[in-house]
C-alpha positions in Angstrom: -73.7 -37.4 94.1 -77.3 -38.4 93.6 -76.6 -41.2 91.1 -74.0 -42.9 93.3 -76.4 -42.8 96.2 -79.2 -44.3 94.1 -77.2 -47.1 92.8 -76.1 -48.0 96.3 -79.7 -47.9 97.5 -80.9 -50.2 94.7 -78.1 -52.7 95.2 -78.3 -52.9 98.9 -82.1 -53.1 99.0 -81.8 -56.1 96.5 -79.2 -57.8 98.9 -76.7 -57.8 96.1 -72.9 -57.6 96.6 -70.9 -55.4 94.3 -69.7 -58.5 92.5 -73.2 -59.7 91.9 -74.4 -56.3 90.8 -71.4 -56.1 88.4 -72.2 -59.5 86.9 -75.9 -58.5 86.3 -74.8 -55.6 84.1 -71.6 -56.9 82.5 -69.1 -54.7 84.2 -66.3 -55.2 86.7 -66.7 -54.9 90.5 -64.3 -51.9 90.3 -66.7 -50.1 88.0 -69.5 -50.6 90.5 -67.3 -49.4 93.3 -66.4 -46.2 91.3 -70.1 -45.6 90.5 -71.1 -45.8 94.2 -68.1 -43.6 95.3 -69.0 -41.0 92.7 -65.6 -41.1 91.0 -67.2 -42.2 87.7 -70.6 -42.5 86.1 -72.3 -45.3 84.2 -72.6 -44.9 80.5 -76.1 -44.2 79.1 -76.7 -47.8 78.0 -75.8 -49.1 81.5 -78.2 -46.5 83.0 -81.0 -47.8 80.8 -80.3 -51.4 81.8 -80.2 -50.6 85.5 -83.4 -48.6 85.3 -85.2 -51.4 83.5 -84.0 -54.1 85.8 -85.1 -52.3 89.0 -88.2 -50.9 87.4 -87.3 -47.2 88.0 -87.0 -44.3 85.6 -83.7 -42.9 84.4 -84.4 -39.7 86.3 -84.7 -41.7 89.5 -81.1 -42.8 89.0 -79.8 -39.4 88.0 -81.7 -37.4 90.6 -82.1 -39.9 93.4 -85.9 -39.8 93.3 -87.1 -43.4 93.1 -90.9 -43.3 93.1 -91.1 -46.5 95.2 -88.7 -45.1 97.9 -90.7 -41.9 97.9 -93.9 -43.8 98.5 -92.4 -45.8 101.3 -91.1 -42.7 103.0 -94.1 -40.3 102.4 -97.0 -42.6 101.5 -97.8 -40.5 98.5 -97.3 -40.9 94.7 -95.1 -38.6 92.7 -97.2 -36.5 90.3 -96.0 -36.6 86.7 -97.5 -35.7 83.3 -97.9 -38.3 80.7 -95.0 -37.1 78.6 -96.0 -39.2 75.6 -99.3 -37.3 75.5 -97.8 -33.8 75.3 -97.8 -32.2 71.9 -94.3 -31.5 70.6 -95.1 -27.8 70.2 -95.7 -27.7 74.0 -92.8 -29.8 75.1 -89.5 -27.9 74.7 -87.4 -31.0 75.4 -88.8 -32.7 72.1 -87.3 -29.9 69.9 -83.7 -29.7 71.0 -82.4 -30.3 67.5 -84.4 -27.2 66.3 -83.2 -25.2 69.3 -79.6 -26.0 68.6 -79.8 -25.1 64.9 -81.9 -21.9 65.6 -79.4 -20.8 68.2 -76.4 -21.3 65.9 -78.1 -19.4 63.1 -78.6 -16.5 65.6 -74.9 -16.5 66.2 -75.1 -17.8 69.8 -71.9 -19.2 71.2 -73.1 -22.8 72.0 -71.1 -25.0 69.6 -69.3 -26.6 72.5 -72.7 -28.1 73.6 -73.6 -29.7 70.3 -73.0 -33.3 71.4 -74.9 -32.7 74.6 -77.9 -31.3 72.6 -77.8 -34.4 70.4 -77.5 -36.8 73.3 -80.3 -35.3 75.3 -82.5 -35.1 72.2 -82.2 -38.9 71.8 -83.4 -39.7 75.3 -86.9 -41.0 75.8 -89.5 -38.6 77.0 -89.3 -38.5 80.8 -88.3 -36.3 83.8 -84.6 -36.7 83.1 -84.9 -35.4 79.5 -87.1 -32.5 80.7 -84.7 -31.5 83.4 -81.7 -31.7 81.2 -83.5 -29.7 78.5 -84.3 -27.1 81.1 -80.6 -26.7 81.8 -79.9 -26.5 78.0 -82.5 -23.7 77.8 -80.5 -21.8 80.4 -77.4 -22.3 78.3 -79.1 -20.8 75.3 -80.7 -18.0 77.4 -77.3 -16.9 78.8 -75.2 -17.5 75.6 -73.3 -14.6 74.1 -72.9 -13.8 70.4 -69.9 -15.4 68.8 -67.0 -13.1 68.0 -67.1 -12.0 64.4 -70.8 -12.7 63.8 -71.7 -10.6 60.7 -75.3 -9.7 61.5 -76.8 -7.2 64.0 -80.3 -8.3 64.8 -82.1 -6.6 67.7 -85.6 -7.4 68.8 -86.7 -4.0 70.1 -88.4 -1.4 67.9 -86.0 1.4 68.9 -82.9 -0.6 67.9 -84.6 -1.9 64.7 -85.3 1.7 63.6 -81.6 2.6 64.0 -80.6 0.0 61.5 -83.0 0.8 58.7 -82.0 2.4 55.5 -83.4 3.4 52.1 -86.6 5.0 53.3 -88.5 6.1 50.2 -90.8 9.1 49.5 -94.1 7.7 48.5 -97.0 9.3 46.6 -100.3 10.0 48.3 -103.1 7.4 48.5 -105.6 7.4 45.6 -108.7 7.2 47.7 -111.0 6.4 44.8 -109.1 3.1 44.2 -108.5 2.2 47.8 -111.6 0.1 48.5 -110.9 -2.0 45.3 -107.4 -2.5 46.5 -108.4 -3.5 50.0 -111.0 -5.9 48.6 -108.3 -7.3 46.3 -106.0 -7.8 49.3 -108.6 -9.8 51.3 -109.7 -11.9 48.3 -106.1 -12.4 47.1 -105.1 -13.7 50.5 -108.0 -16.1 50.7 -107.5 -17.4 47.1 -103.7 -17.8 47.5 -104.3 -19.6 50.8 -106.8 -22.0 49.4 -104.5 -22.9 46.5 -101.7 -23.8 48.9 -103.9 -25.4 51.6 -104.7 -28.4 49.4 -101.0 -29.4 49.5 -99.9 -27.8 52.8 -97.1 -30.0 54.2 -96.2 -31.8 51.0 -92.6 -31.8 49.8 -91.7 -31.2 46.2 -90.5 -34.7 45.4 -94.3 -35.6 45.6 -95.8 -32.2 44.7 -94.2 -31.9 41.3 -95.2 -35.4 40.1 -98.8 -34.7 41.3 -98.9 -31.5 39.3 -97.4 -33.2 36.2 -99.8 -36.1 36.3 -102.8 -33.8 36.4 -101.5 -31.5 33.6 -101.0 -28.7 36.1 -97.3 -28.1 35.7 -96.3 -25.3 35.6 -99.1 -24.8 38.1 -101.9 -22.6 36.7 -105.1 -23.6 38.5 -106.5 -25.0 41.7 -105.9 -28.7 42.5 -109.3 -30.5 42.3 -110.4 -33.8 43.7 -110.1 -35.6 40.3 -106.5 -34.7 40.1 -105.8 -37.3 42.9 -106.1 -40.9 41.9 -106.2 -44.0 44.1 -102.6 -44.9 43.4 -101.4 -41.5 44.7 -103.4 -42.0 47.9 -101.8 -45.4 48.4 -98.3 -44.7 47.3 -97.5 -41.2 48.5 -96.3 -40.2 52.0 -98.5 -37.1 51.8 -102.1 -37.8 52.9 -104.6 -36.5 50.3 -107.7 -38.1 51.7 -108.9 -35.2 53.9 -107.4 -32.3 52.1 -109.7 -29.4 51.0 -110.2 -29.3 47.3 -111.4 -26.1 45.5 -114.2 -27.9 43.7 -115.6 -29.2 46.9 -115.6 -26.0 48.9 -118.4 -23.7 50.0 -116.1 -20.8 50.9 -112.6 -20.6 52.3 -112.2 -23.3 55.0 -110.8 -22.5 58.4 -107.0 -21.7 58.3 -104.6 -19.9 60.6 -103.4 -17.7 57.7 -106.9 -16.2 57.3 -107.9 -16.4 61.0 -105.1 -14.0 61.9 -106.4 -11.3 59.5 -109.8 -11.5 61.2 -108.3 -11.7 64.6 -106.3 -8.5 63.9 -109.5 -6.8 62.8 -111.2 -7.8 66.1 -108.2 -6.4 67.9 -108.4 -3.0 66.2 -112.2 -2.9 66.7 -111.7 -3.3 70.5 -108.4 -1.5 71.2 -107.8 0.8 68.2 -104.5 1.3 66.3 -102.6 2.1 69.5 -103.1 -1.4 70.9 -100.2 -2.9 72.9 -98.5 -6.2 72.7 -100.3 -7.2 75.9 -103.7 -6.4 74.3 -102.8 -8.7 71.4 -101.9 -11.5 73.9 -105.3 -11.1 75.6 -107.0 -11.2 72.3 -105.4 -14.6 71.5 -106.5 -16.0 74.9 -110.0 -14.6 74.5 -110.9 -15.5 71.0 -109.4 -18.8 70.0 -108.7 -22.2 71.5 -105.1 -23.4 72.1 -105.3 -25.8 69.1 -105.8 -22.9 66.7 -102.2 -21.9 67.3 -99.1 -23.7 65.9 -95.3 -23.8 66.7 -94.2 -20.4 68.0 -97.8 -19.3 68.5 -98.6 -22.4 70.5 -95.6 -21.8 72.7 -96.5 -18.2 73.2 -100.2 -19.0 74.0 -99.1 -21.5 76.7 -96.6 -19.0 78.0 -99.5 -16.4 78.4 -101.4 -19.0 80.4 -98.4 -19.5 82.6 -98.1 -15.8 83.3 -95.3 -14.9 80.9 -96.1 -11.5 79.3 -94.6 -10.1 76.0 -91.8 -10.1 75.1 -90.8 -12.9 77.6 -93.6 -15.0 76.0 -91.6 -15.1 72.8 -88.4 -16.1 74.4 -89.3 -18.7 77.1 -88.5 -22.2 75.7 -89.5 -21.2 72.2 -87.3 -23.0 69.6 -89.6 -21.7 66.8 -88.9 -18.0 67.5 -87.8 -17.3 63.9 -90.3 -19.4 62.1 -93.0 -18.1 59.7 -95.8 -17.7 62.2 -95.5 -13.9 62.6 -94.9 -13.3 58.9 -98.5 -14.6 58.2 -100.0 -12.3 60.8 -99.0 -8.8 59.4 -101.5 -8.3 56.6 -104.2 -6.4 58.4 -101.7 -3.8 59.7 -100.7 -3.1 56.1 -104.4 -2.9 55.0 -105.2 -0.2 57.6 -102.1 1.9 57.0 -102.2 2.5 53.2 -99.2 4.6 52.1 -97.7 4.5 55.6 -95.4 1.5 55.7 -93.6 2.7 58.8 -96.7 2.7 60.8 -97.8 -0.6 59.4 -94.5 -2.1 60.4 -94.7 -0.6 63.8 -98.1 -2.3 64.4 -96.7 -5.5 63.0 -93.8 -5.3 65.5 -96.2 -5.0 68.4 -98.0 -8.2 67.2 -94.9 -10.2 66.3 -93.0 -9.5 69.5 -95.4 -11.6 71.6 -94.2 -14.8 69.9 -91.0 -14.1 67.9 -87.6 -12.5 68.0 -85.2 -11.1 65.4 -86.0 -12.3 61.9 -89.3 -13.7 63.1 -90.3 -10.2 63.9 -88.8 -8.7 60.8 -90.8 -11.0 58.6 -94.1 -9.6 59.8 -92.8 -6.0 59.6 -91.6 -6.7 56.0 -95.0 -8.0 54.8 -97.1 -5.3 56.5 -94.9 -2.6 55.0 -95.1 -4.2 51.6 -98.9 -4.1 51.8 -98.9 -0.5 52.9 -96.7 0.3 49.9 -98.8 -1.8 47.5 -101.8 0.4 48.4 -100.2 3.2 46.5 -98.2 1.5 43.8 -98.2 -1.7 41.7 -94.5 -1.5 41.0 -93.2 -4.8 42.4 -89.7 -3.7 43.0 -90.9 -0.6 44.8 -93.2 -2.8 46.9 -90.4 -5.1 48.0 -88.1 -2.1 48.7 -90.8 -0.5 50.7 -90.9 -3.6 52.9 -87.1 -3.8 53.2 -86.9 -0.2 54.3 -88.6 -1.1 57.6 -86.3 -3.9 58.8 -82.6 -3.8 59.8 -80.3 -3.7 56.9 -77.9 -5.7 59.0 -80.2 -8.8 59.2 -80.2 -12.1 57.5 -83.6 -11.5 56.2 -82.6 -8.2 54.5 -79.6 -9.9 53.0 -81.6 -12.8 51.7 -84.3 -10.7 50.0 -81.6 -8.4 48.6 -79.9 -11.4 47.1 -83.2 -12.4 45.4 -83.6 -8.9 44.0 -80.0 -8.7 42.8 -80.3 -12.0 41.0 -83.4 -11.0 39.3 -81.8 -7.7 38.1 -78.8 -9.7 36.8 -80.9 -12.0 34.8 -80.8 -15.1 37.0 -83.5 -17.4 35.7 -86.6 -18.4 37.7 -85.4 -21.9 38.0 -82.0 -20.8 39.2 -83.5 -18.5 41.8 -85.8 -21.1 43.3 -83.1 -23.8 43.2 -80.9 -21.4 45.2 -83.6 -21.1 47.9 -83.8 -24.9 48.0 -80.0 -25.1 48.4 -80.0 -22.6 51.2 -82.9 -24.2 53.1 -83.7 -27.8 53.3 -87.5 -28.3 52.9 -87.2 -31.8 54.3 -86.4 -30.4 57.8 -89.1 -28.7 59.7 -86.8 -25.8 60.5 -85.9 -25.2 56.8 -89.4 -25.7 55.6 -91.0 -23.4 58.1 -88.4 -20.6 58.7 -89.3 -17.0 58.0 -86.3 -16.4 55.7 -86.8 -19.3 53.3 -90.5 -18.5 52.9 -89.9 -14.7 52.6 -87.5 -15.4 49.8 -90.2 -17.4 48.0 -92.6 -14.6 48.4 -90.2 -12.0 47.0 -89.2 -14.3 44.1 -92.8 -15.1 43.2 -93.6 -11.4 43.1 -90.7 -10.6 40.9 -90.8 -13.5 38.5 -94.6 -13.5 38.4 -94.4 -10.0 36.9 -97.5 -8.8 38.7 -99.8 -11.5 37.2 -102.0 -12.8 40.1 -102.5 -16.4 39.0 -99.0 -16.9 37.8 -97.5 -15.5 41.0 -99.6 -17.5 43.5 -99.0 -20.7 41.6 -95.3 -20.0 41.6 -95.3 -19.5 45.3 -97.2 -22.8 45.9 -95.4 -25.1 43.4 -92.1 -24.2 44.9 -93.0 -26.1 48.1 -92.1 -25.1 51.6 -95.1 -23.5 53.5 -97.5 -23.5 50.5 -100.6 -22.0 52.0 -98.7 -19.2 53.8 -96.7 -18.1 50.7 -99.7 -18.4 48.4 -101.7 -16.2 50.8 -99.0 -13.6 51.2 -98.3 -13.2 47.5 -102.0 -13.1 46.7 -102.6 -10.5 49.4 -99.9 -8.2 48.1 -100.9 -8.5 44.4 -104.6 -8.1 45.3 -103.7 -4.8 47.1 -101.4 -3.6 44.3 -103.9 -4.3 41.4 -107.3 -4.3 43.0 -110.2 -6.8 43.0 -110.7 -6.7 39.3 -107.2 -8.2 38.7 -108.3 -11.5 40.3 -110.0 -13.7 37.7 -113.3 -15.4 38.6 -111.7 -18.8 38.3 -109.9 -18.0 41.6 -112.8 -16.2 43.3 -115.6 -18.6 42.4 -114.9 -21.4 45.0 -114.7 -18.7 47.7 -118.3 -17.6 47.2 -117.5 -14.4 49.3 -117.3 -16.7 52.5 -114.5 -17.0 54.9 -114.9 -19.6 57.7 -113.0 -19.0 60.9 -112.5 -20.7 64.3 -112.7 -17.4 66.2 -115.1 -17.4 69.1 -118.2 -15.5 68.3 -117.3 -14.9 64.7 -117.7 -18.2 62.8 -118.3 -17.5 59.1 -118.0 -14.0 57.6 -118.6 -12.4 54.3 -115.4 -11.0 52.8 -117.2 -7.9 51.6 -118.3 -7.2 55.2 -114.7 -7.5 56.3 -113.7 -5.1 53.5 -116.3 -2.5 54.7 -115.0 -2.7 58.3 -111.4 -2.4 57.1 -112.3 0.9 55.3 -113.7 2.2 58.6 -110.5 1.2 60.4 -108.4 3.0 57.8 -110.2 6.2 58.8 -109.9 5.8 62.6 
């Protein structure tokens, strides 16, 4: 056993007897004897003490790879990354708590490993933690679904289609209104995103007091610089100093929620509507830097670089595989498939599957299909049902959205509905705050309880907390499509000034009206 050999090497090289070694670390000679024979292992606190005393890493003890011994034998240094410098989104071993919760929610049979996940998650960043995390990834990869799991959630389009229901006959597109609707969708997304971007990442225990102190609760306008006083900056956990405020903007600032719409437009311009998931992955690599991507998207981007192609790029060491990232990417596919939610959802599937699985994929399909439906009706219930019709009726997402709709029909109050979302998902955990389902529920509830009113609905989506800019953007996009550009008051449009800033290579800043014009061309491809 590697650890027994290593302990023996360290002891004998230091000219220590087993009794002397035992005294150093507060154990009996018999314990040291058992360690070296391999009949027992040191506890974690003893491993740490041994590693510190002999100036070796824990992985040296576990895997018998002491750097100093390697240098003596080979005359070379072991090459290692600076683990503390790696971003958590790029280091699977830093997100084992999320991985465990995600896996359990998927119904994977891994409960017997819960304590191991917790123990490894607490280890310092080093080779040992990475190697143990790699083993845990294999556990997750090979896990079966627990017996009796109530959901059926495939990640292939063919299987998804088999589990759909309630496909509705839709009226024809009114071409005379379509450009106004597409313009409304673009502008609505941008305005809703800006509203939520100012407080992106805040939790409601601070958001609600901010809104109340500035006479903006219930929320009914943008947050402006004067709403934030010095005491808030000093006393709140949330950092207001460098946030974008609507009264200080010259157009919509760079944001991933709006970048993805432009990125999809560039994709269609190059590859057409029959693009492949591989085409989408190359577009990511070609048109944006790594830091433009977050969570599941960052993992997928790094996987592309390493040679993993879709759908493997969505699976390999990706604990964020059901987070909201795909759900914010589906808008353009709805824009260019008006009245055809099935095709919009199919394009969204091709995009989502490069970085997500299961409900992560369904979230993007749901939004794209809602937008394609909103192009021909402004009936909110019909729009949501149009989205649900394209995802598996056996999924957690379908069930959650159906619960929101059923509650609304039964007279559940707005407060009761949003309280229920907070009870189901904990906004104070990254997983709860950023999951597809929690945020999709907020989108559906804001559409229903907002009654089709643009300002009321985007404000509802933002003041609820969770992923504020994403939800404000999605709600704004859907209502802008449903009701057209004239339904968005100037108070929302004015700070945008028809400008959308991006971080996309070779694009930079665009005029929203130009984007609308190109969208209309893509509709007619």
